[in-house]
N, C-alpha and C positions, 0 to 999 in steps of 0.2 A: 504493500500500500504506500507507505512513505519510506522508500529505500534510503533517501538522503534528505537531510534537513539543513537548510541554509540559515545561518545566523549572521546578519550584518551587525557589526559592532563598530562604534565610533570612539571608543576609549573612554566613554563617559559612564558614570555610575548608573544613570537612568537607563541607558541602553542595556546594561547588564541585568535588568529585571527579567530578561528572556532566559537567562541561564537555568534557573530552577525548572522552568517550563520545558526547556529543551531536554533536560534530563528526564522529566516526567513523561514526555512524549516519545523520545528516542528509545527509552527502555521498553516502552509498551510495544513499539513497532520494530525493535531491534535495528534502528536506523543508524547510518553513519552521519556525523555532524560535520558540516563544512563551515569553518569560521571565516568570515570575510570582512576585511577592513578596506575602505576606499579612502585613499589620500585625496581629499576633495580639493579641486582646483578652483581658485577664484574666477568668477565670470569674466573679469577684465583680462584674464590671462590669455583669452582667445585672440586678443588683438594688441596686447602689450607683452613685452618680456618682463612680466611681473613676478616671476618666481626666481628666488635666489637658489642656485644649484646646491650650494653647501647646506643651506637651511633645509632644502628639500631632502637631501640625503640623511641629515640628522633625524628628520621626522620619520623617514622610512625605517631607519634603524630602531627608533623608539617604537614604531608600529610593530615591527617584527618581534621585539622583546615582549611587548604587550600581548600579542597573539600567542606567543609561546607560553606565557604564564597562564592564560586562559585555557589553552590547549592542555596543559598539564593538569589543571583542575578537572576538566571534563574527562580526561583519560583516567584520573584517579577515581572518578565515579563509574568507570567501566564502559565508557563510550568510545567507539572508534572515531577518530577525528582526522581532519585535514585542514590546512590553513591557506588562505589566499590574500594577497594584497594587490589591489588594482589602483590605477591612477585615473583621475577624471572627475566628472560631476557625479556625486554620490547616488542620486536617485536613478540616473541613467545607467550607471555601471551595475548597480544592484539588480535592476530589472532585466538588463541585458544578460547578466550572468545567470539569472534564474531561468532564462529561456532554454537552457540545455535540458534535454529530456530527463536527465537523472535528478535534477533539482526539483523534487516533487512537493516540497513544503518550505515556505519561508516563515520563520518565527521572528516577528518584528516588534520592537518597542514603539509605543505611541509617541514617545519623546526621546531625545538624545542630547547631543552636545549643546544644542541651543537652549536647553533648559525647559522646565515646565512653563506652560502658558494657559490662558483661559480657553484656548482652542483644545478640543478633545484629542486631536491628532495633529502632530507637527506637519510642516510643509513637506519635508523630505519624505516622511513616512507615508503621507497621503499620495504623493507622486508614485512611490513604489507600489502602493496598494492598487492604484488605478491603472498602472502600466503593466504590472506583473501578469503573466499568463499561466500561473500555476496556483495551487492551493496556498493559502496564507493564514497565519495565526497572528492576531494582534493582542499584545499584552499591554495593559494600561500601566504606564510608568509611575503613576501616582498612587498605585495600590501598595499595600504593605508586602515586603519581600520576606519569605521564610528565612529564619536565622541560618539554617543549613540548606545548601543547594539541593541536597538529596532528600529533603524532608517534605517536599510538596506532594500532596495527594489531592486528586479530584474526588469529591464526595457526591456531588449532585450535578449531573450533566443534562442540560436542556436540549432537546432535539425537536424543533418545530417541523411538522410534516403537513404538507398540503394535499396529499393524495397522488402526487405525480411521481413518476419514476426518477425524475431529476432530484426531487427532494429526498427520495429514498437512497440516493447514492452515498449519503453520509453514514448510513447505518453500519457498514463494516468498520469504519473508523471509530464511531461511537461505541460499538460493542467491544472492540479491542481495548480501548481506553478504559471502559467500565470494568471489563474483566480484570485487567492488570491492576487497577486502583481499587477494586472492590466497591465501585461507585454505583449509585442508583441512576438509571436513565428515566427522565421524565419526557415521555412522548406527548406532544401537544398539537392539537389541530384547532385552529380558530375559525369558526363559522362566521362569516361577515354578513351582517344584515344588509339586505338590498337597499340601494338608493331609492329615496322617495321624492316625489315632486316637491319643490321648495318654494315656488311662487305662491302656492295656495296650500292650505292644510290638506293632508292626504284624506281621501274618502274612506268610508268604512270598508268598502270593497278592496281598496288598495291595502289597507292595514291587514285585512284577513288574508289576502293573497300573499303578502310579505311574511306573515306569521306561518302560513302553510309551507312556504318555501324554506324558511328557517328550520321548521320542525323536520321537514324531509331531509335537508342537508345535515342536520344534527344527528338524525338516526343513521344515515349513511356513514357519517364520520365515525360514530361510535362503533358501528359494526366493523369498519375498516381498521380502526386502531386496535380493537380487540383481536382481530385476526393477525395484525402485525405484532402485537405484544406476545401472542402465543408462539411466534417463531423466533423471538429474541430470548436468549438465555439470561439468567441472572435476575437482579432486582429491577423490575420495570413497572413504572406507573404510567397509565394512559389517561389523558384528560381532554375533553372537548369543551371549548369555551365559545359562547356566542358574544359577539362584540361588534361595535361600529367601526373599529379601527384595529387592524391586525397588528401592526408594528407596536403601537402604544400598549396593547394588551400584553404582548410578549415582553416588553421592557418592564412593565409592572410585575409580571410573573417572576422575572429574574430577581427583583428586589424582595418580593414577598416570600419566595421559596428558597432564598439564599443560594441561588445557583452559582457555582464557581467555574463553570465552563459552558459556553453555548456552542453547539455544532450546527452549522448551516450549510445548505447547498448554495452555491453562487447564484443559481437561478431556480425558480419554482415553475409551476405550470404556465405562468404568464410571462416568464422571462424571455427577453429578446436577445438574439445573438449579437446585435450591433453594440451592446454594452456588456462589460465584463461582469456586472452584478445586477440583480434585481432590486426592487425598491426596499424590500424588507432588509436585505443585507446592507444596503447603503445606510439605512437608519441605524443599524448596529455599528457600522464603521464610524459614523459621525457622532452618534449620541450614546453608544454603549458604554457601560462602566465595568464590565466583566470581560475577562479573556474570551475571545471568540475565534473559533476555528472555522474558516470558510473553505469548503471543499469545491474546487473548480470542476464543474461537470462537463465543460466543453474542452475539446482538444485545442491546443494552442493555435492551430491554423484556422479554426472556426471563429475565433474572437476577432472581430473586425477592428482595425485601428480607427481612432477618432479623426475627424477632419484636420484638427490641429497637428496631429502626429503625421498625417500624410503630407500636409503643407510644409512641415519642418523638414521632412526627408527630401522633398523636391527642392527646397531652398538650399539645402546643404550639398546637393549634387554639384560636382565640378562642371 
């Protein structure tokens, strides 16, 4: 499933919040861990000789020393590792490195060297998330880090399911993590109430029709989750919730149930291939407070580049 895990590190304490999670995930999947540090280049260096060669070499030596130290810590935890140093613009180098077929999961800190901010995800992290063509796990840098790297355990794993095969693609990953950590899986399906006319109050017939549709969808969802739960080993709870807003309901559930990991498919039944993520996933990227594992259900070549990406490539051609 996840044969190799990519850990981008910028030598900051905030970025190192991914280390306990890398151990927790890599042990469950028996993954190799690739440590990556990008020696970020100032934007003005493209058109000026703005880099001092001696200072650059000193920084590179420091980066090698840093990665070696982290590498030793992860090896002491029993993980097979490798280290890489790239030069250039951080977000572009990380996303480009992850395009190789073997980099199947990126574990990324929400914030790094630039420090915490009122934004839930830093600029560099968001660029990597939106450009990466592989599965990605986001760890919130402002959350408390376990005192020991090897002590992290996932106890409650939330898996939202919308009835599509795309959404079900996360189940093998969730089951593997739950089995390893002896965690409970909470399967959730949110039945959305249908939209009603807004210019005038809905008629009695409109309300009755909407209620019948909700009841039908609720019964179908309950039967579906019961069947799904019977095929999943271990401690599994299934829950069907009726709501006006799917994403808001899932966020509330995370807080109420003290979920410590959310596992989502990048797309659900309504997901479109021209975007790397569906709307529910985008809400967890931008507003989530808990670590979230986003499983990319599309092959890399089926995720279409955005117009800005296409325009930039054409502009950079000689």
